[in-house]
C-alpha positions, 0 to 999 in steps of 0.5 A, spaced: 317 217 119 316 210 115 311 210 111 307 203 110 301 201 105 297 194 108 293 190 103 285 190 104 282 184 103 275 186 102 275 184 095 278 178 095 273 176 101 267 179 096 270 174 091 269 168 094 263 169 098 260 170 091 263 164 089 261 160 095 254 162 095 253 162 087 256 155 087 250 151 090 245 155 085 250 152 079 251 145 083 243 145 083 242 147 076 247 141 073 241 136 075 235 140 073 231 136 067 230 142 064 237 144 063 239 138 059 239 143 052 246 144 050 244 152 051 243 151 057 249 146 059 253 152 055 250 156 061 252 152 066 259 151 064 260 159 064 258 159 071 262 153 073 267 157 070 266 164 073 265 161 080 272 157 080 275 164 077 272 167 083 273 162 088 280 161 085 283 169 085 280 171 092 284 165 094 291 167 090 290 174 093 289 172 099 295 167 099 300 173 097 297 177 101 299 173 107 306 171 104 308 179 105 304 180 112 300 183 109 304 189 106 305 192 100 309 197 100 313 201 106 319 205 107 322 204 113 329 206 116 333 201 113 330 200 107 325 199 102 320 193 103 315 190 097 310 185 097 309 179 093 307 180 087 304 173 082 309 169 083 314 173 086 316 173 093 316 180 097 323 183 097 326 188 101 332 193 098 337 197 103 338 205 102 344 203 099 342 200 093 336 204 092 337 209 086 329 211 087 322 210 088 318 209 081 311 209 080 309 207 073 303 205 069 302 200 064 297 200 059 291 196 059 288 192 052 281 194 054 280 199 059 283 205 058 285 206 065 292 204 066 294 200 071 298 203 077 304 200 079 310 203 084 317 199 084 324 200 086 329 202 082 337 200 084 344 204 083 348 201 078 353 195 082 347 194 086 345 186 087 339 184 082 339 191 078 340 193 070 348 193 071 349 186 074 344 184 068 347 186 063 354 183 065 351 176 066 348 177 059 356 179 056 359 173 060 353 168 058 353 170 050 361 169 050 360 162 052 362 158 046 358 152 049 352 156 048 347 153 043 346 159 036 339 160 038 340 162 045 346 166 043 340 170 039 336 170 045 341 174 049 343 178 043 335 180 043 336 182 050 341 186 050 338 190 044 332 191 048 336 193 054 340 198 049 334 201 045 331 208 047 324 206 048 327 203 055 327 207 061 334 205 064 335 209 069 329 208 072 328 201 071 325 196 077 328 190 079 321 190 084 314 192 083 307 191 086 301 192 083 296 198 085 291 194 087 287 192 094 292 198 098 292 205 096 298 210 096 298 216 100 303 221 095 305 225 101 305 221 106 311 217 102 314 223 100 314 226 107 317 218 108 322 219 104 325 225 105 326 224 114 329 217 111 332 218 104 332 224 103 337 223 096 332 218 095 326 221 090 319 219 087 319 218 080 313 218 075 313 214 069 307 215 064 304 209 060 309 208 054 316 208 059 314 201 062 321 199 066 319 192 068 318 188 062 327 187 063 325 183 068 322 178 063 328 178 060 332 176 066 327 169 067 329 168 060 336 168 061 336 163 068 332 158 064 337 159 058 343 158 063 340 152 067 338 149 060 346 150 057 348 146 064 343 141 063 346 140 056 353 140 059 352 136 064 348 130 059 355 131 054 
């Protein structure tokens, strides 16, 4: 049977409510005479920034949920559906392109507990996968009109993909951070067994992030656009 995880908008709504409730108090404090000292002004600025962050972050998270039709992750008869992330739209991948479902951790700078993520690794030759990206890298590096700085950038990307630290076998082409929703591992495994018996659920630790190559792919797109603009200018 299918497995679908829906976003729970409790935290974003709570952030908006707290920010909206604190906004009148902060605004009132700005007009009090005793709040004109520089120490008080710094305090008011802090609370203004905090209120704007609460309301803005809450609205941004609700918009991502709405774009994803409130679905964070879904295993369906035809394929896998991944919810929207910051700056990325929701994605759908047919089973013919999916190699594995990957659960991985990303270390945090401050907190000890890593951030959990769930993503999709694609088969070789599938559009949007690592193999296709390497082919595009090779073609881009061989362009005679490519600038030296762009060629060095592409070479650095190739080295990262070929390095031992990169989990090539389970590199994810799309992923969603595990927040505002909860994963039922047993239900996910049952859904994979019923709908895609050949697709495993893979666990990766925080030392092998399988998603960083997507940043390189974005930089390649930018470099290709710059080269195209340069050619049109000539």
